[in-house]
ROSE-4610 file (N, C-alpha, C; in Angstrom, 1 decimal, always signed):
// ROSE-4610
residu = [X/X/X/X/X/X/X/X/X/X/X/X/X/X/X/X/X/X/X/X/X/X/X/X/X/X/X/X/X/X/X/X/X/X/X/X/X/X/X/X/X/X/X/X/X/X/X/X/X/X/X/X/X/X/X/X/X/X/X/X/X/X/X/X/X/X/X/X/X/X/X/X/X/X/X/X/X/X/X/X/X/X/X/X/X/X/X/X/X/X/X/X/X/X/X/X/X/X/X/X/X/X/X/X/X/X/X/X/X/X/X/X/X/X/X/X/X/X/X/X/X/X/X/X/X/X/X/X/X/X/X/X/X/X/X/X/X/X/X/X/X/X/X/X/X/X/X/X/X/X/X/X/X/X/X/X/X/X/X/X/X/X/X/X/X/X/X/X/X/X/X/X/X/X/X/X/X/X/X/X/X/X/X/X/X/X/X/X/X/X/X/X/X/X/X/X/X/X/X/X/X/X/X/X/X/X/X/X/X/X/X/X/X/X/X/X/X/X/X/X/X/X/X/X/X/X/X/X/X/X/X/X/X/X/X/X/X/X/X/X/X/X/X/X/X/X/X/X/X/X/X/X/X/X/X/X/X/X/X/X/X/X/X/X/X/X/X/X/X/X/X/X/X/X/X/X/X/X/X/X/X/X/X/X/X/X/X/X/X/X/X/X/X/X/X/X/X/X/X/X/X/X/X/X/X/X/X/X/X/X/X/X/X/X/X/X/X/X/X/X/X/X/X/X/X/X/X/X/X/X/X/X/X/X/X/X/X/X/X/X/X/X/X/X/X/X/X/X/X/X/X/X/X/X/X/X/X/X/X/X/X/X/X/X/X/X/X/X/X/X/X/X/X/X/X/X/X/X/X/X/X/X/X/X/X/X/X/X/X/X/X/X/X/X/X/X/X/X/X/X/X/X/X/X/X/X/X/X/X/X/X/X/X/X/X/X/X/X/X/X/X/X/X/X/X/X/X/X/X/X/X/X/X/X/X/X/X/X/X/X/X/X/X/X/X/X/X/X/X/X/X/X/X/X/X/X/X/X/X/X/X/X/X/X/X/X/X/X/X/X/X/X/X/X/X/X/X/X/X/X/X/X/X/X/X/X/X/X/X/X/X/X/X/X/X/X/X/X/X/X/X/X/X/X/X/X/X/X/X/X/X/X/X/X/X/X/X/X/X/X/X/X/X/X/X/X/X/X/X/X/X/X/X/X/X/X/X/X/X/X/X/X/X/X/X/X/X/X/X/X/X/X/X/X/X/X/X/X/X/X/X/X/X/X/X/X/X/X/X/X/X/X/X/X/X/X/X/X/X/X/X/X/X/X/X/X/X/X/X/X/X/X/X/X/X/X/X]
num = [1/1/1/2/2/2/3/3/3/4/4/4/5/5/5/6/6/6/7/7/7/8/8/8/9/9/9/10/10/10/11/11/11/12/12/12/13/13/13/14/14/14/15/15/15/16/16/16/17/17/17/18/18/18/19/19/19/20/20/20/21/21/21/22/22/22/23/23/23/24/24/24/25/25/25/26/26/26/27/27/27/28/28/28/29/29/29/30/30/30/31/31/31/32/32/32/33/33/33/34/34/34/35/35/35/36/36/36/37/37/37/38/38/38/39/39/39/40/40/40/41/41/41/42/42/42/43/43/43/44/44/44/45/45/45/46/46/46/47/47/47/48/48/48/49/49/49/50/50/50/51/51/51/52/52/52/53/53/53/54/54/54/55/55/55/56/56/56/57/57/57/58/58/58/59/59/59/60/60/60/61/61/61/62/62/62/63/63/63/64/64/64/65/65/65/66/66/66/67/67/67/68/68/68/69/69/69/70/70/70/71/71/71/72/72/72/73/73/73/74/74/74/75/75/75/76/76/76/77/77/77/78/78/78/79/79/79/80/80/80/81/81/81/82/82/82/83/83/83/84/84/84/85/85/85/86/86/86/87/87/87/88/88/88/89/89/89/90/90/90/91/91/91/92/92/92/93/93/93/94/94/94/95/95/95/96/96/96/97/97/97/98/98/98/99/99/99/100/100/100/101/101/101/102/102/102/103/103/103/104/104/104/105/105/105/106/106/106/107/107/107/108/108/108/109/109/109/110/110/110/111/111/111/112/112/112/113/113/113/114/114/114/115/115/115/116/116/116/117/117/117/118/118/118/119/119/119/120/120/120/121/121/121/122/122/122/123/123/123/124/124/124/125/125/125/126/126/126/127/127/127/128/128/128/129/129/129/130/130/130/131/131/131/132/132/132/133/133/133/134/134/134/135/135/135/136/136/136/137/137/137/138/138/138/139/139/139/140/140/140/141/141/141/142/142/142/143/143/143/144/144/144/145/145/145/146/146/146/147/147/147/148/148/148/149/149/149/150/150/150/151/151/151/152/152/152/153/153/153/154/154/154/155/155/155/156/156/156/157/157/157/158/158/158/159/159/159/160/160/160/161/161/161/162/162/162/163/163/163/164/164/164/165/165/165/166/166/166/167/167/167/168/168/168/169/169/169/170/170/170/171/171/171/172/172/172/173/173/173/174/174/174/175/175/175/176/176/176/177/177/177/178/178/178/179/179/179/180/180/180/181/181/181/182/182/182/183/183/183/184/184/184/185/185/185/186/186/186/187/187/187/188/188/188/189/189/189/190/190/190/191/191/191/192/192/192/193/193/193/194/194/194/195/195/195/196/196/196/197/197/197/198/198/198/199/199/199]
x = [-14.7/-13.6/-13.4/-11.9/-11.9/-12.2/-12.0/-12.6/-11.2/-10.7/-9.3/-8.8/-9.8/-9.5/-8.9/-9.4/-8.9/-9.8/-9.9/-10.7/-9.3/-10.1/-9.1/-8.4/-8.6/-7.7/-6.8/-6.7/-5.8/-4.8/-4.1/-2.7/-1.8/-2.5/-2.3/-1.2/+0.3/+0.5/+1.1/+1.3/+2.1/+1.2/-0.1/-0.7/-2.0/-2.4/-3.5/-4.8/-6.0/-7.0/-7.5/-7.1/-7.1/-6.6/-5.1/-4.6/-5.0/-5.6/-6.3/-7.4/-8.5/-9.5/-9.5/-8.5/-8.0/-7.5/-6.7/-5.9/-7.1/-7.7/-8.9/-9.9/-10.4/-12.2/-11.8/-11.0/-10.8/-10.0/-8.5/-7.7/-7.9/-8.3/-8.2/-10.1/-10.9/-12.0/-12.2/-11.4/-11.3/-10.9/-9.8/-9.5/-10.4/-11.4/-12.6/-13.5/-13.6/-14.8/-14.3/-13.3/-12.8/-12.5/-12.1/-12.2/-13.2/-14.7/-16.2/-16.3/-15.9/-16.1/-15.6/-14.3/-13.7/-13.9/-14.5/-14.8/-16.2/-17.0/-18.4/-18.3/-17.4/-17.2/-16.5/-15.2/-15.1/-15.9/-16.7/-18.0/-19.1/-19.4/-20.1/-19.5/-18.3/-17.5/-17.7/-17.2/-17.3/-18.7/-19.5/-20.4/-21.2/-20.6/-21.0/-19.6/-19.0/-17.7/-16.7/-16.9/-15.9/-14.6/-13.5/-12.2/-11.7/-11.7/-10.9/-11.5/-12.7/-13.6/-12.8/-12.8/-12.3/-10.7/-10.1/-8.8/-8.2/-9.5/-9.6/-9.7/-10.3/-10.1/-9.4/-8.3/-7.3/-6.8/-5.8/-4.9/-5.6/-6.8/-7.7/-7.9/-8.2/-8.1/-7.4/-6.1/-4.6/-4.0/-4.5/-3.8/-4.7/-6.1/-7.0/-7.7/-7.0/-7.5/-5.7/-4.5/-3.3/-3.6/-4.3/-4.4/-5.2/-6.2/-7.1/-6.3/-5.4/-5.0/-3.8/-2.7/-1.6/-2.1/-3.5/-3.8/-4.1/-5.2/-5.7/-4.4/-3.3/-2.3/-1.6/-1.3/-1.2/-1.6/-2.9/-3.8/-3.9/-3.4/-3.1/-1.9/-0.8/+0.4/+0.2/-0.7/-0.9/-1.5/-1.3/-1.9/-1.7/-2.6/-2.3/-1.2/-0.4/+0.7/-0.1/-1.7/-2.1/-2.7/-2.4/-3.0/-1.4/-0.3/+0.8/+1.6/+0.9/+1.9/+2.8/+4.0/+5.1/+6.1/+5.6/+6.2/+7.0/+8.2/+8.8/+9.0/+8.9/+9.1/+10.2/+10.0/+11.3/+12.2/+13.5/+14.4/+14.9/+14.2/+14.5/+13.2/+12.2/+11.2/+11.6/+11.4/+11.4/+11.7/+10.7/+11.0/+11.7/+11.9/+13.0/+14.7/+14.7/+15.7/+15.9/+15.2/+15.4/+15.9/+15.3/+15.5/+17.0/+17.4/+19.0/+19.6/+19.6/+20.3/+20.7/+19.4/+19.8/+20.0/+19.7/+19.9/+21.0/+21.2/+21.8/+20.8/+19.7/+18.6/+17.5/+16.7/+15.2/+15.7/+16.9/+17.3/+17.8/+18.3/+18.9/+18.1/+17.2/+16.1/+15.2/+14.9/+14.2/+14.9/+16.3/+17.0/+17.1/+17.1/+17.2/+15.9/+14.6/+13.5/+13.2/+13.9/+13.8/+14.7/+15.8/+16.6/+16.2/+15.3/+14.6/+13.6/+12.7/+11.5/+11.8/+13.1/+13.2/+13.7/+14.5/+15.3/+13.8/+12.7/+11.8/+11.5/+11.8/+11.4/+10.0/+9.2/+7.8/+6.8/+5.9/+4.9/+5.1/+5.1/+5.1/+5.0/+5.9/+5.7/+7.1/+7.4/+8.5/+8.2/+8.6/+8.3/+9.5/+8.6/+9.7/+8.8/+9.8/+9.0/+9.9/+9.2/+9.5/+10.4/+11.2/+11.4/+11.2/+10.0/+9.7/+10.4/+11.2/+12.3/+13.4/+13.5/+14.8/+14.6/+13.4/+13.1/+13.9/+14.3/+15.2/+14.1/+14.6/+13.7/+14.3/+13.5/+14.5/+13.7/+14.4/+13.5/+13.4/+12.2/+12.0/+11.3/+11.2/+10.0/+9.2/+8.0/+7.1/+6.6/+6.5/+6.3/+4.5/+4.2/+2.7/+1.9/+1.0/+0.3/+0.5/+1.5/+2.1/+2.1/+2.0/+2.1/+3.1/+3.4/+4.9/+4.0/+3.0/+2.8/+3.1/+3.3/+3.5/+5.2/+6.0/+7.3/+7.7/+6.5/+6.4/+7.5/+6.7/+6.9/+6.2/+6.5/+5.4/+5.6/+4.6/+4.8/+4.5/+5.1/+5.0/+4.9/+5.0/+5.1/+5.4/+4.5/+4.4/+4.6/+5.0/+5.1/+4.4/+3.5/+2.8/+3.9/+4.5/+5.3/+5.1/+3.7/+3.0/+3.0/+2.8/+3.0/+1.7/+0.3/-0.8/-0.6/+0.2/+0.5/+0.6/+1.4/+2.3/+2.2/+1.7/+2.0/+1.0/-0.2/-0.6/+0.1/+0.8/+1.6/+2.9/+3.1/+5.2/+5.7/+4.4/+4.6/+5.4/+6.9/+7.7/+8.4/+8.7/+9.9/+9.4/+9.4/+9.1/+10.3/+11.5/+12.1/+12.1/+11.4/+10.5/+9.3/+8.6/+7.3/+7.8/+9.3/+9.3/+10.4/+10.5/+11.0/+9.9/+8.9/+7.7/+7.5/+6.7/+5.9/+5.6/+6.9/+7.5/+7.0/+6.4/+5.7/+4.6/+3.6/+2.3/+2.7/+3.8/+3.8/+3.5/+2.4/+1.7/+2.4/+3.8/+4.7/+4.2/+3.0/+2.7/+2.1/+0.9/+0.7/+1.6/+2.8/+3.9/+4.3/+4.9/+5.2/+4.2/+2.9/+1.9/+1.9/+2.3/+2.5/+3.6/+4.8/+6.1/+5.8/+5.1/+5.0/+3.8/+2.8/+2.4/+3.1/+4.0/+4.5/+6.4/+6.7/+7.7/+8.1/+9.4/+9.3/+10.5]
y = [+96.9/+96.4/+96.9/+97.0/+97.8/+97.2/+97.6/+96.5/+96.4/+95.6/+94.5/+95.6/+95.4/+96.5/+95.0/+93.9/+92.7/+91.5/+90.3/+89.2/+88.3/+87.9/+87.1/+86.0/+85.5/+84.6/+84.9/+86.6/+87.5/+87.4/+86.9/+87.4/+86.0/+84.8/+83.7/+83.7/+82.9/+82.0/+82.3/+83.8/+84.1/+83.8/+84.1/+84.3/+83.3/+82.2/+81.6/+82.0/+81.8/+82.4/+81.6/+80.6/+80.4/+81.1/+80.9/+82.0/+83.6/+84.0/+85.6/+85.3/+84.2/+84.2/+84.1/+83.6/+83.4/+84.3/+85.4/+86.4/+87.7/+88.0/+89.1/+88.6/+87.7/+87.4/+87.1/+86.4/+85.7/+87.0/+86.6/+87.5/+89.2/+89.8/+91.2/+91.3/+90.8/+90.7/+90.5/+89.7/+89.5/+91.2/+91.8/+93.0/+93.8/+93.9/+95.0/+94.6/+93.4/+93.1/+93.4/+92.9/+93.0/+94.3/+95.4/+96.8/+97.7/+97.0/+97.1/+97.2/+95.8/+95.6/+95.7/+96.6/+97.3/+98.6/+99.2/+100.7/+100.9/+100.2/+100.0/+99.5/+98.8/+98.4/+100.1/+100.8/+101.7/+102.8/+102.8/+104.0/+104.1/+102.9/+102.7/+103.0/+102.2/+102.9/+104.5/+105.0/+106.4/+107.2/+106.4/+107.2/+107.2/+105.9/+105.8/+106.7/+107.2/+107.5/+106.8/+105.8/+104.7/+104.4/+105.6/+105.4/+104.0/+103.2/+102.1/+100.6/+100.6/+100.2/+100.8/+101.7/+102.5/+102.0/+101.6/+101.4/+100.1/+99.3/+97.9/+97.8/+98.6/+98.5/+99.2/+100.0/+100.5/+100.0/+99.2/+97.9/+97.2/+96.8/+96.2/+97.0/+98.5/+99.2/+99.5/+99.5/+100.2/+98.9/+97.3/+96.7/+96.3/+96.1/+95.5/+96.9/+98.0/+99.2/+99.6/+98.5/+98.9/+97.4/+96.5/+95.4/+95.7/+96.8/+96.9/+97.8/+98.8/+100.1/+99.5/+98.4/+97.6/+97.0/+95.9/+95.4/+95.9/+96.9/+97.7/+98.5/+99.2/+99.8/+98.5/+97.0/+95.9/+95.9/+95.9/+95.1/+96.5/+97.3/+98.7/+98.3/+98.0/+97.7/+96.3/+95.6/+94.3/+94.9/+94.3/+94.6/+93.0/+92.5/+91.5/+91.5/+90.5/+90.9/+91.4/+91.3/+91.9/+93.1/+93.3/+94.9/+95.9/+95.5/+96.4/+95.8/+94.7/+94.1/+94.0/+94.5/+93.9/+94.4/+95.8/+96.4/+97.7/+97.7/+98.8/+100.1/+101.5/+102.4/+102.9/+103.9/+104.2/+105.0/+104.2/+105.2/+106.7/+107.5/+108.7/+109.5/+108.9/+109.7/+110.1/+110.8/+111.6/+109.9/+109.3/+108.1/+107.4/+107.0/+106.0/+106.6/+107.6/+108.5/+108.5/+108.8/+108.6/+107.2/+106.2/+104.8/+104.5/+105.0/+105.1/+105.5/+106.7/+107.4/+106.8/+106.6/+105.6/+104.4/+103.7/+102.2/+101.7/+102.3/+101.9/+101.0/+100.8/+100.5/+99.8/+99.4/+98.8/+96.9/+96.8/+95.3/+95.3/+96.4/+96.6/+96.7/+97.5/+98.2/+96.8/+95.9/+94.8/+93.5/+93.8/+93.1/+93.5/+95.1/+95.1/+95.0/+95.1/+94.7/+93.2/+92.3/+90.8/+90.6/+91.2/+91.2/+91.1/+92.6/+93.1/+92.2/+92.1/+90.8/+89.7/+89.0/+87.7/+87.9/+89.2/+88.9/+89.4/+89.7/+90.3/+89.3/+89.2/+88.4/+88.2/+86.9/+86.8/+87.2/+87.9/+88.4/+90.3/+90.6/+91.9/+92.3/+94.0/+94.4/+94.6/+94.8/+95.5/+96.5/+97.6/+98.8/+99.4/+100.4/+101.1/+102.5/+103.5/+104.9/+105.7/+107.1/+108.4/+109.5/+109.5/+110.4/+111.6/+112.4/+113.9/+114.9/+114.7/+116.0/+116.1/+115.4/+115.2/+114.5/+114.1/+113.5/+112.3/+111.5/+110.1/+109.2/+108.1/+106.9/+105.6/+105.1/+104.0/+102.6/+101.7/+100.5/+100.0/+99.5/+99.2/+98.4/+97.8/+96.9/+97.7/+96.8/+96.9/+96.1/+95.5/+94.2/+94.1/+92.9/+92.8/+93.7/+94.8/+95.4/+96.6/+97.1/+98.7/+99.2/+100.5/+100.8/+101.8/+101.9/+103.1/+104.3/+104.8/+106.4/+106.4/+105.2/+105.8/+105.6/+106.2/+106.4/+107.4/+108.0/+109.5/+109.4/+108.4/+108.2/+108.1/+108.5/+108.3/+107.0/+106.5/+105.1/+104.9/+104.1/+104.2/+102.7/+101.9/+100.3/+99.2/+98.1/+97.3/+96.5/+95.0/+93.6/+92.7/+92.1/+91.4/+90.4/+90.2/+89.0/+88.0/+88.5/+87.7/+86.2/+85.1/+83.8/+83.4/+83.9/+83.9/+84.3/+85.3/+86.0/+84.9/+84.0/+83.0/+81.8/+81.4/+79.9/+79.2/+79.3/+78.3/+77.9/+79.1/+78.7/+78.5/+79.0/+78.9/+78.1/+77.9/+77.1/+77.9/+77.6/+78.2/+79.0/+78.9/+79.4/+81.3/+82.0/+83.5/+84.1/+83.7/+84.2/+84.0/+82.6/+82.5/+83.4/+83.8/+84.5/+85.8/+85.9/+87.6/+87.9/+86.5/+86.3/+86.8/+86.0/+86.4/+87.4/+88.2/+88.8/+89.9/+90.2/+91.7/+91.4/+90.2/+89.9/+90.5/+91.0/+91.3/+92.5/+93.3/+94.8/+95.7/+96.4/+97.7/+99.0/+99.0/+100.2/+101.6/+101.4/+102.9/+103.4/+102.3/+102.9/+103.7/+102.4/+103.6/+104.5/+104.7/+106.1/+107.0/+106.8/+108.1/+108.1/+107.5/+107.8/+108.9/+108.5/+109.5/+110.6/+110.5/+112.1/+112.6/+112.0/+113.1/+113.3/+112.5/+112.6/+113.3/+113.3/+113.6/+115.0/+115.5/+116.8/+116.8]
z = [+92.6/+91.7/+90.5/+89.9/+88.9/+87.8/+86.4/+84.8/+85.0/+84.0/+83.9/+82.8/+82.1/+80.6/+79.6/+79.7/+79.1/+79.7/+78.8/+79.5/+80.1/+81.1/+82.1/+81.1/+80.2/+79.1/+78.4/+78.3/+76.9/+77.3/+79.0/+79.2/+78.9/+78.4/+78.3/+77.0/+77.1/+78.0/+79.4/+79.7/+80.4/+81.7/+81.9/+83.2/+82.6/+83.1/+82.1/+83.0/+82.2/+82.7/+84.1/+84.6/+85.7/+87.2/+86.7/+87.5/+87.9/+86.8/+86.4/+87.2/+87.1/+87.7/+89.4/+89.9/+91.4/+92.1/+91.1/+91.3/+91.4/+90.4/+90.2/+91.2/+90.6/+91.5/+92.6/+93.1/+94.7/+95.8/+95.1/+95.8/+96.2/+94.7/+94.6/+95.5/+95.0/+95.7/+97.1/+97.7/+99.4/+99.8/+98.9/+99.6/+99.7/+98.7/+98.5/+99.6/+99.7/+100.7/+102.0/+102.4/+103.9/+104.1/+103.3/+103.3/+103.9/+103.0/+102.9/+104.7/+105.2/+106.2/+107.4/+107.3/+108.1/+108.2/+107.2/+107.1/+107.6/+107.3/+108.3/+109.5/+110.0/+111.7/+112.2/+111.2/+111.8/+112.1/+111.5/+111.2/+112.0/+112.4/+113.4/+114.9/+114.9/+116.0/+116.5/+115.3/+115.3/+115.8/+115.6/+115.5/+117.1/+117.4/+119.2/+120.0/+119.3/+119.9/+120.7/+120.4/+121.0/+120.1/+120.5/+120.3/+120.1/+120.9/+121.4/+120.4/+120.0/+118.9/+117.5/+117.2/+116.4/+116.0/+116.9/+116.2/+116.4/+116.5/+116.2/+114.2/+113.8/+112.5/+111.7/+112.1/+111.4/+110.8/+111.6/+110.5/+109.3/+109.4/+108.5/+107.8/+107.6/+107.2/+105.9/+106.6/+106.0/+105.3/+105.4/+104.9/+103.7/+103.7/+102.6/+101.7/+101.8/+101.2/+100.4/+101.2/+100.2/+99.2/+99.4/+98.9/+97.8/+97.8/+96.8/+95.6/+96.4/+95.5/+94.7/+95.0/+94.7/+93.8/+93.7/+92.4/+91.7/+91.7/+90.8/+89.8/+90.8/+90.0/+89.1/+89.5/+88.8/+87.6/+87.9/+86.6/+85.5/+85.7/+84.5/+84.1/+84.5/+84.0/+83.4/+83.0/+81.7/+81.0/+79.6/+78.4/+77.6/+77.2/+76.1/+74.9/+74.4/+73.7/+72.6/+72.0/+70.5/+70.9/+71.9/+72.4/+72.7/+72.2/+72.8/+73.9/+74.7/+76.0/+75.8/+76.3/+76.1/+74.9/+74.7/+73.1/+74.6/+74.2/+74.9/+74.4/+75.4/+74.6/+73.9/+73.1/+72.5/+73.5/+73.0/+73.8/+73.3/+72.4/+71.9/+72.9/+73.3/+74.0/+75.2/+76.1/+77.8/+78.7/+78.4/+79.8/+79.1/+78.0/+77.3/+77.6/+77.6/+77.8/+79.0/+80.0/+81.4/+81.9/+81.2/+81.6/+81.2/+80.0/+79.9/+80.5/+80.6/+82.0/+83.1/+83.7/+85.1/+85.2/+84.2/+84.6/+83.4/+82.0/+81.3/+79.8/+80.2/+79.2/+79.7/+78.9/+79.4/+79.8/+79.3/+79.9/+81.0/+81.5/+82.8/+84.0/+83.5/+84.0/+84.6/+83.7/+83.8/+84.8/+84.8/+85.4/+86.9/+86.8/+88.4/+89.1/+88.4/+89.0/+89.3/+88.6/+88.8/+90.1/+90.0/+91.1/+92.5/+92.5/+93.6/+94.1/+93.1/+93.4/+93.8/+93.4/+93.7/+95.1/+95.2/+96.6/+97.9/+97.4/+98.5/+99.1/+100.5/+101.7/+101.7/+101.7/+102.0/+100.5/+101.1/+100.2/+100.2/+98.7/+98.5/+97.2/+96.6/+95.6/+95.4/+93.9/+93.4/+92.5/+92.6/+92.1/+91.1/+90.1/+89.4/+89.8/+90.4/+90.8/+90.7/+91.1/+90.7/+92.2/+92.3/+93.3/+92.9/+93.5/+92.7/+93.1/+94.0/+94.8/+93.9/+92.9/+92.0/+90.8/+90.2/+89.1/+88.8/+90.0/+89.7/+89.6/+88.7/+88.9/+89.8/+90.6/+91.5/+91.6/+91.6/+92.1/+93.1/+94.1/+95.2/+95.7/+96.8/+97.2/+98.4/+98.6/+99.5/+100.3/+101.7/+102.0/+102.1/+102.1/+102.3/+101.6/+102.2/+101.1/+101.2/+102.0/+101.9/+100.6/+100.3/+99.1/+98.6/+97.6/+97.6/+98.1/+97.9/+98.6/+100.1/+100.6/+102.0/+102.1/+100.9/+100.9/+100.3/+99.7/+99.3/+98.3/+97.3/+95.7/+94.8/+93.7/+92.7/+92.2/+91.9/+91.2/+89.9/+89.2/+87.8/+87.3/+87.6/+87.4/+89.0/+88.8/+89.8/+89.5/+90.4/+89.7/+91.6/+91.4/+92.3/+92.5/+93.9/+94.0/+95.3/+95.5/+96.6/+95.8/+96.6/+95.9/+95.1/+95.3/+94.8/+93.3/+93.0/+91.9/+90.4/+91.1/+90.2/+90.4/+91.6/+91.7/+90.8/+90.6/+89.1/+88.0/+87.8/+86.5/+86.5/+87.7/+87.9/+89.5/+89.7/+91.5/+92.0/+92.7/+93.3/+92.9/+91.3/+90.6/+90.3/+91.5/+91.0/+90.3/+90.1/+89.0/+87.6/+87.5/+86.1/+85.8/+86.4/+86.5/+86.2/+87.0/+86.9/+85.6/+84.6/+83.2/+82.3/+82.7/+81.9/+81.5/+83.1/+83.3/+82.0/+81.8/+80.7/+79.5/+78.8/+77.9/+77.7/+78.9/+78.7/+79.7/+79.8/+80.5/+79.3/+80.1/+79.2/+79.6/+79.0/+78.9/+78.2/+77.7/+76.9/+78.7/+79.6/+80.6/+81.4/+81.7/+82.4/+81.9/+80.7/+80.2/+80.1/+80.1/+80.5/+82.1/+82.8/+84.4/+84.4/+83.8/+83.9/+83.3/+82.3/+81.5/+82.5/+83.3/+84.3/+85.4/+86.1/+87.1/+87.1/+85.9/+85.5/+85.0/+85.1/+84.4/+83.3]
């Protein structure tokens, strides 16, 4: 399990301590536990040269490792409000300029991500990503625990839109969660990722 970099209560009132405890210590931990079980089963089957048995574990490995990757990435996107959470980057820097060029500004990027997140059917993730072949920013989503890397994109920012991410505080109001999450967004981390992956 990755370190959060902040205490469970520090994202209040956007996300309560109870919500973070459930999400981090229960949901995320379960993905890690189930991945470890699946990889152990796979390796034992591999040692026996039992390919049929190995195949039983491949979907479990993909799903649970995806859950671990996506959640780890999501936690890195968040920061308490008294530790720069919610502070937008400058539009005079490379990332800010790219956001203005692509979306028309941070307000329009946030609106685009909210719309994509609200429309995500069932469980999944909404992403801001970079297309490496042409250095373009895009907003997209992935279902369940699929990762953005499977789309050959460079991930910059993600929001978990599985119901467990917001139900404790927002019940079934996903749109309200997607309005509030920006107050604790770690834009410094997003900009750092862009500067590493962008040109």
